N, C-alpha and C positions, 0 to 999 in steps of 0.2 A: 312522726311529727308531734308534736305538744298541742296544746288545748287551745292554741292561740290559730291554729288552722281555722278554726269557727269564728272569728273575729274580721269584722270590715276594717279595720284601722290598718293604712298602710305600713304604719311605724311597728305595730304587731304584726300585721303580716309578715314584716322583713327577719322576725325571729321564731318565726312560727317551726324551722327546721333546727332549731338549735337543739343540741342534746340536752340542756336545762328543761326540766320539766315544770316550764311556764305556766301559770296559772293568768287568766285577767283577773280585773278587779271585779271581782264576783263572789258571793256567799261562799260558794263552796270553798276557796281556798281559808277562809277565816274558819269555816267549819270543821275543815281538816286539821288546818294548826291547833283550835282548841283541842280537839280529838286526842292528837299526839303530843301535846306540848313542845309545840316548835316555836322559835322565833320564825318571824316573816321578813324575807328580802324583797322589799320594793324597790325595782329599779325603774326609774321616769325618764324618758326624754321626748324624742318627736322624730319626725320622720327623715327631717333635712339637718338634723344635729350630727355635724362632722365627728365629734370624739363619742356620740352615741356609737357610729359604725366603727368607730377605731378599738370601744370597748368589745364590740361585740365578736370581732376578728381576733382580738388576742385573750379573751378570757370566756366567752359564751359559747365559741362554737370549738371550745376546746374539754375533749371528752372526760378527761382526768379532772378538771377545774368544775364539769357540770356534774360529775358524778357525788363529789364533795358538796357540791349546792344541794343536790336530790337528796341527800341521805340526811343531812343536818339541818336544812330549811325548806318551809316553804315560801316559793318564788312567785312573784307576782311580776309583772310587767303591766305599765301604764303609759299609755300616751296623754301628755300633759296636755293637749289642745283637744280631746275627748274630756278630760277629768281635770281641769282645773282646780276644780277644789281639793281634791286627793295632793295636788303638786304645790298649792298655797298651803298646806298642812304642814307637810313634809320636807317645803325649801324654808320654812322657817324655824323648824328643830334644825336643819345644815348650818344655818346663819346663827342659829345661838350657836352652835357648839363650835365651828369653826369661823366663826366672822365674816364667812365668804358662802355664795351658793354657785350653782350653774347645773348644765346638764352636760352627760347623763347623772342622773341624782339617784344613790343609793342609800335608801335607809333602811334601817333595820328595826323591827317591832317588835312588842311581845304578842301573843297569842292575840288579843282584843282589839290589836291596832295602835298602840299606843310606843312612840320612836324614843326609841332609849340611843342610838347613833345614827350616823350620816356624814356622808362624804359625797365625793363627786368623782371623777375618774380615777383608778386606781389601774396602775401597769401589770403587766404578768410577770414583772422582775421589779425589784424596789429599785424605785429612782427620783429623783427631781425631791429628795427629802419626804418620801413617802412609801411607805409598806406597798409589797406585791397584794394584789387581790388574793390569791392563796392565803397567804401571811394574815391578811385582814379576816377572812373567814374564817381560819382556824382561832384567832383570836376572839372573836364574836362567839362564835361555838363556846369554846370553851369557855370565855364570863357567863354566857347565857345556863350551862351547864352546872357552874362548881360557885358562880357570886351571883346568884338570883336574888338576894335580898339587894344587892346594889345596884343591878339590873331594875328591878323593879321602882328603887327609888329614883333611880334617872328618869327612868320613864314617865314617874309622877311629877318630878321636877320641871321637865320638859314641857309635857302636856299643860301644865299651869302656867309656864311662860308664854305657849301660844295662847293659852285662852287671854291672857291680860295684855297680848301686845298690840290689841284691835284701840284698847283705848289710849294706847302712847301718846295719838295726836289728837283726841278731843278734850276740849275744855267747856268748863261749864261758866265759866265767869260771865258770859256773853248772854246766857239763859232770859237776864231779863232788860236787857239792854234795849230799848227803843232802835228798831231796823236803821231809822234815817240816823240815829247817831252810831252805830255799828260800821253801815256800809257805806262809806265816806270816799269821797275821792281821792283822798290823802292814801287811800289803803291802795287804791290801783296804781298811785303813783310808787308805794314801796314796794308795790309787786316789780315792777317796772326796771327800777333802781336794782332789785335784786336780781333779777336777770341780765341785766346790763353787767352787770360784776362778771358773768361766765360768757360773755359776748367773747369769739373767737373773729378778730378784727382784720385778721389775715387772709383765713379761710372761711370766713361764715361758719354757721352754727357755733355752739355750744361745748367750750372745753376742748380737749386735746382727745388724743388717740388712748382707744378704739373712740369712734364719733357715730353717732345713731344720729338720724335728722329732725329729732326734736321738733315735729310737726306740731304738736301741740302747744306747745310754747310759743312758737313761733307764730302761731293763728292767733294768740294771746296779743302779740305785739301788732298784730296787724289791725285788731277791735281796738285796740287801745288808741293804736296812730286814726283810726276812723274816729272814735268818740271824744279823740283830745289835741287830735292836729299834730300830736309829737313827732318831726317827720324822723328821727334818730331811732325809733320805733320800725316806721315803714322799708327808712333804708336798711337794716338790719336784715329784714323779712327778704327782699329783695337780692340782696346780696347772697345771703344762706341759698335760697332756692336756686339764682343763677350758678352758683359754685357747683351747687351738686347735680343741676342738671348737665354741665359738661362736664364733670369727674367721672371717673371710672364707677363711681357707685352707680350711675345710669347707666342702661345698656344703650349704646349707643348705635348699634345696627336694630334691637330690636325692640326698644321700649322698654319701660317699668325700672324699677328701682330695687337693688338688692338692700340686704337688711341693714347693714351697716358698712363703715370704711373703718378698714385696720389703721390708715392712717389719717392725719390732721387733714392732710389734702385734700378727703375724698377720692385720691388715685387708686387705693387698693380694696377693692371689698372684700366683705365674706360673701360671697358668691348668692347663696339662697335667696331668691324671693320670696316674700310674704304678702299674700292677699293684703292682708291689714293695713301695711306700711303704703302700700301703693295705694289702696284705698284713702287713708287720712294724707297723703301728698297731692292724690287728684284732687280732692276736695279744699285742700289749701291752696291748689294753684288757682282752682277754678276760681275761688274768692279773691284772691291775689288780681287775678285776669279782671274780674270785673271791676275793681279799682284803678289798673293801671294795665290797660290790655295789651302788652310787647305780644309779638310775635313767638319769641324761646316759650313762653308759657303756655301757648296755644298749641305749639307743634309739640311740647312733652304731655301734654294734658290727652291730645289724639293719639300719639305714639302709645303711649300708656296705655290708654284704654283697647289702644289695637290689641297689644298684647294681651291684657286681658280677654278680649273676644277668642284671641287665635288660641291661647294656648292655658287660659284657665277657666273656660264655660263650659260647663257639662250641655249635653243637648235639650235636657228640663228647663234650661235657664239657671241653672245654680250656681255659685263661683268656686272651683277647686282652692284647696288651702295653701300649698306651697310647691316650689320648686327647687329641688336641691341642689346645693353648692358643689357637690362632685358629679361627677360623668369618668367611666373604668375607672372609678376610684381616685380620681384627680381632681383637686378642688380648683375649678374655673377653668376646667380644659375647652368645654364649649365655647368659653367664652373669647380666649386669646389669640393672639395672632405673631407670626414673626414675619418677618420683614420678606423674607424668599415667598411666603405665601401670597402675601398681598401685592408684590410683583409677578407672579405667574399667574394670576387670578385677573388683574388687573390691569397688566402691559401698561401705557404711555400714561393712564391715570394713576398709578400708583404715587408718584413721588408727590403729587397734590395732594391723594389722600394721607400717605405716610403724614406729609409735612401738618396736616391740619388735625390728623385725629395721635400724633404723639407714636407713630410708630417707626421704631427704630434698630439698627442691627445686632445693638446689645438689648433691646427690649427694656421695658423699667420695671419689669416685675418675675424676677427666678428666670430671666433668660429670653423671655417671652413679650410681648406688648398688650399690656389693657387699654383699651380704646378710650381716649378721653381728649379735651379740648381745652386749650390754654385761651383761647377767646371767641367771640362770636363771630358768625361768618361777614358781616360787614368788616370787619377791623382784619380780619384775615385773607379776604380778597383782595382789598385796599395793599396790602403789604405783598401780595405777588403779582401786583398791578394788573390783575382782571376787574371785574365788573363782577358785582353781587349776584347779578341772574347768571353769568357765565360760570363762576365757582359753585352755585348751588347746583345748577345742572350735570354738572361731572361728577361732583360728589354723591348727589343722589343717585345718579346710574351705578358709583361704585358700593356704595350702601347695598343698592338691590344684589347685584352680584355677588359680593360677601357674604350679605345674607342666605341666598339661595345655596350657596357654598356650605355655611354653618350649617345647613338644614338636613345636610347629608352625615354630619356627625352623629356621634351616639349622644344621644340628649343624656341632660339630667333628668332623677327620675321625680316624678310626681305624685303628690300625695291629694289624692283625689276624693277625699273624704271632704262634706258640703257641713260646715260650721254654721250653725244659726246666727252667731253676734258677726262674726268676720263679714258672711252675705250681706248682713244689713249695714254693716259698713260700708260697703262697695254701692250698695242700693244709694246709700247718701250721697257716693262722691259720683254717680250715674246723674242724680238729681241737679249737682250744684255745677257738672258740665254742662248740663242741660242750660240753666239758667243762666251761664256764661256765654257758652256757644251758641243758643239756638238750633244744635243739631238732634231733630225729631228723634233720629236713631238711639240717641242716650236716654232722652225720657221714656221709648219703648221698651229699653233693654228694662231701667228701673222696675216700671210697670210688671213687666214679666217675673224678673226675680223676688218682688214683694209679694207678687200673688202665690208663685209656687212656693214662699217660706211657708207663709197662710197655710195654704192645703198642706202639704207633704209636712210638715213639722208637728202639726195638730193632733193633741191628743183626746181621740172623742168628739165629742161636740161643745164641750167647754173652753174655756179660754186657754188651758196649759196646753205646754207646748215641749217637743224634744230639743235635745240640744244639737245633735250631729244624724246627717243623714248620708249613704252610701248604697246607690243601686236599690232604691226602693225601700231601705231597712233603715228604719230610725231606731235610736237607743240614747239611752239617757235622761234625766229629767231636765230639761233646760233652767240655766242659772240667770242671777239677776242681769247680766251684763248682757244676755241671750234679749232678755225682752224689752229692756233699756235700750238696744241699738236698734232693736223692730220696732220700738215706739218714735224713735228720732227718725228712722227713715219714713215710717207712716205720715208725721208730720211734714218734713221735708217732701214728700210729694205732694200732701195735699196742697202746700203752699204754692204748689205749681197747677195741679190740675184743678181743685177746688173742691174735690170729690170728698162731699162730708162724710161719708159712710169709712175713710180713710180715719176721720178724728174720731168719730165712734168707737172703733176699733181701738185705736190709741187709749183712749178714755177707760174701756174695759179691760185692758193689759194691765194701764195702773191701777187700776180697783184690784186687780186679782194679784201684785203685787203687794199691796198695802196690806191685802188679807193674809197673805201667804209668806211673806219675806221680810214684811216693816218689823223691825224692834222699837215697840213701843216706848221704852224708856229713854234708848238712845238716838230716836227718832231718825234714826239710818237703816239702809236695810241689812240683812243677811245676804252671804254668795248665794246661798242655796234656799231652797223652801222647805217648809215645815216639814211636809211629809218625807223629805230624801231621809236616811235613816241609815245607812250603809258608811258614814263618817263618823270620828269620833267626836269632834265639835263643829259647830257654824260658825264662821267666821266671814268677816264685813270686808269689804272687797275697798279700800280707800283712795291706794295710789292711782294717778295717771302715771303710768311708765309705757311699756310699750304700746298699748290697749289703753283706752279709756276707762276708767272706773265705771262700773254700773252705779256706784252712788251720784259719782258728778255728773252722769248723763242723765239721772234720774233729777235732778235739780233744775237743768235745763229742762227736762221735758215738761215736769209739772209746773212751771214759774208758766210756761205756752200754754199749755193744756187749761189752767186755770183762768187764763184769760180766755180763749176761744169758746173754752165749755162753760166759764161762770164758774168756775169751781172753786170757791175760797177756802173749802179745805185742800184742796191739792198748791194752792200757793201758800197756805199757813205752813204746809208741811215742808215747801222749797225752802223759806226761810227758815225754818226750824231746823232743816239740814244745815245749812249755811252757817248758822251759828257755832255749831260745836265743833267745827275746823277754820273757822274764820283764822285765826291766830297761824295754826300751823301754815296754812294756804300762803298768807304775808310771808312769813319766815321761809318757804320752802318751796316755794311757786313750781321751780320746775319738777318737783314730786308731784304736784299738786294742779297742772296748767289748766286742765278743763273745770276745775272748781275756781279757779284765779278767775277765768271769763265770767262764771256765773256771780261773781262777785263786781265784776266791772257794770252788768245789766241791772244790777241794782243801784250803785253809784249813777250810773245814767240809767234811767229806768225807760221801759220798753215804749216804742213809738205802736199805739191799735190803728192799724190803717183799713179801713171798709170801702171797698169799691161796689158802688151799687147804679145798675142799669144793664141796658144791651150790651153795650160796650164793656163791660165788668172783666171778662177774661183777656183783653187783647191789651187792657192797659195794667193787669196785674203781671201779665207777663214784661210787660215795658219795666214795669216796677221794680221787678224781680231780676233785671238787666243789671240792676246797681246796686253796689254791694253796701247794704245797709244792716248790720249784723244786730242791733237792736229793734227788729221792728217782727211785728206778728201781722198778715195779712189773712183779709177773707174779702171774698170777689162775687157777688151775685146778679143776678138781672134784677131780682126784688129782694125786697126787705125779708128777713126772718126772725122771728117773734123766737125761735127757738136757740137762736144764737146773742151774745148780749152784743156783740160788734154790729151786728146785721138787724137788731132790732129799731124800730122806729126812723129809721132812715129812707125817707121817700127821694125818690130822684127827679120828680116830677116830669119823666119823661126823657130826660137827660142823664147822662153819665155820671155821677158826683163820687169824687174821692175824700173820705174824712180821717184826719189825722187829729189823733186822739192821744193824749198821756197825761196817766194817773187821775182817769177820770173826768178831764174835762179836753173836752173836743173844740178845737179851731173851725172857722167856717168852711163851709165844703167848696172845694174846687174842683175845675174840670181836668187841667192836663198833670202826668205825670211831673213836668217840670215845675208847675206850683204846689204838688204836694211835696216833692222833695227839698223844695225851697221852704216850708214851715219846717221841715226837718232841719234844717241848718247846713242840707247837701246841694253844694253848688255843682250845678251839670257841665 
C-alpha cells in the first residue's frame, strides 16, 4: 500500500492499493522532489469520475507502468473536491496547452510546483490520436533530464499565463461611473437577450448535448420575470424544469438528478449524482413553486429531498458528496431496466408502467431502458382511458415494487466525505423547500446541518474553518466558496427563523474574508486565504460554472448584510465587486449567472421589510411563502435599535409591516397582502 492509505478521501482511498508510490498533496512530496531533483506528476480526479476509474485500471494498476513512474517521478494524487485550489491552477495549465480540459487531469511540474505539461486521459496503447501513457511518461522524463532549459522556460511561461488569466474578465472602465448609471434596467434586458439566444426551445435548457441543468441561468430568468413581468423568461424556466423532471436525468424511482445528460432531450444521463446539483435544483424548484405551485415541482422537491435523506445524509447531520455513475464496473447498471424485468416484477401492472415510463423490448439505451416520461400523469391517464387517481395508484405501487427490487442490486459507490461548501448549498435548499412547502422537517434538517458545520468545521475558537470532514477528521483550510456559501445559508435560515445570532455570525465570517481573502486592489476575493502557503499562486474564483463562484455569492451576501446590519462598508464593497465584472457578465451571462442576478438587484433595488409586533413571526412566514427575489426581511416582537430595519418602528400593540426601499418607507400596513401590494405583487 502507498501513502494514500492514510487519507480520508474516497478517491484517494481508491488508489491506496496501486503499485504507484502515490503521495497526497503534502509537503513531503515536494521536499523529496527537490532533494532528488525529479519532476512531479500530479494526477487529479474525483471518486465518481468514469475515466479516472478507466485510467487507474489500465495504467496505475499496471506494475511495469508503476515502476517507471516510481523511478522517474514523484507522484501525487489529488481529489479535486478536497483541493479545488490545486485543480484550478493546473486545469488552467491544461487548457492553455491543449485548449480543453477534464478529468483525470495529469499535470507535470517542476520540483517547486510550476506546471510545464498537462493533459487528461491517456490510453495504455496509442489510440484516438493520443500517445500511450508509457510513451508520454518516457517523453516527459527525457525532456526533463536532457532539455531542462526548455522545461524551465515553459514552466515560467505557463505560470505567468495562469497568473494573468484572473484579469481577463476584469475591466477598470466602470470604476468612476455612478452606480445608478452603471446598473440600469437595460443591462438586465441585454443579459436576458444573451441567454435567450441559447434557449433550446425543443427540449428546454440551453444548447445541445452534453446538456447540464443550468440552474443558475434558469434562476436568473425566474428573477427577471418576477421583476419585469417578462412571460418568456418564466415560460422557459418552467418548460426546462418540467422536461428535466420527466427525463432520464431525473431518477424516476428514487428521486434526485444526475449531473448532466449526454443527449439533448435529457434522456441519457451521466448517471453520477452530485450533492451540489441537487441542492441548486431543489432551491430553484422551491422558488418556482412559490410563484407557480404546480404538483410536478412539489413531487420532485419531496422525492429529491427523500433521496438526500435516505442516501446522502450522515448520522451527524452532514451531507455526503456524490454517488458514482458505475456499479459492478458498468455505467448506469443500477438504474436501468429490461422489459422482461418489469414484467416479472410487476405482472399485470407492467403494461401501464412500461407505457408511461418508456420501457420497451429493445430499450432506449444500449439494449436497456432508462425510465423517463413523455407526458405528465393527467394527460397520460386520459389517453389510457383511466382517471388520474386510478393511474396514480397503479403507477405508485409499481414504482414502490421496482424500487424495492432495485435496492437488492449492487449499489453505486458513495463518496462519503462532507464538504463545507456543498453542505451549505444543500442547507440553503432545505430552507427554500421549507419556505415553499411549510414542512417543518425541512427546517429541522437545515438547522441541524448548519449547527453541524459550525461546530465540526471550526479551527479553534476563532472564525476560521476547515474545508472537508470525514468520520471526525477535518482537514484543509476552508476556501472562499466555503465561507461564502455558509454565509448564504446563515442568511437564508435567518430569513425564516429570525435568529439574530445567525446574522451576527454571518457578519463575522464576512469580516474574516475581508481581512484574509480580499485583494484590496481589485476589490475581489482570492480563492485561498493569506495563510495558505502550499500552492504556487493565489487565484480568484469568478466563473459561475457547476458551482456558484465564491465572489458572486459574496456580492449577494454583502448586499444583504449591508442592509440588515447597517454596514455601509459591506454595501460599498458589493458595488465595487460588480463594477469590475459588469461588462463581462453582460456579454457572457451563462458563465456569470449568479453575478447577473446581483445586477438585477441593483437595477431593481431591494425591498427592506420590517415586521414588528406579537404576530411578527407568523406574518414573516406567510410573506416568505411568496416569491419576492429582491426582498430582505426582519421580524421581531419589539423594535430593536441594534438593527436599522427594526429601529424606531413601534407597533403600538398591533403588528405592523413596514415596506421600505432606498431609504424611504411606505405607510405601515397590517396584512401580508397589503405589504405585497406595496411591492407591486398581486396575490
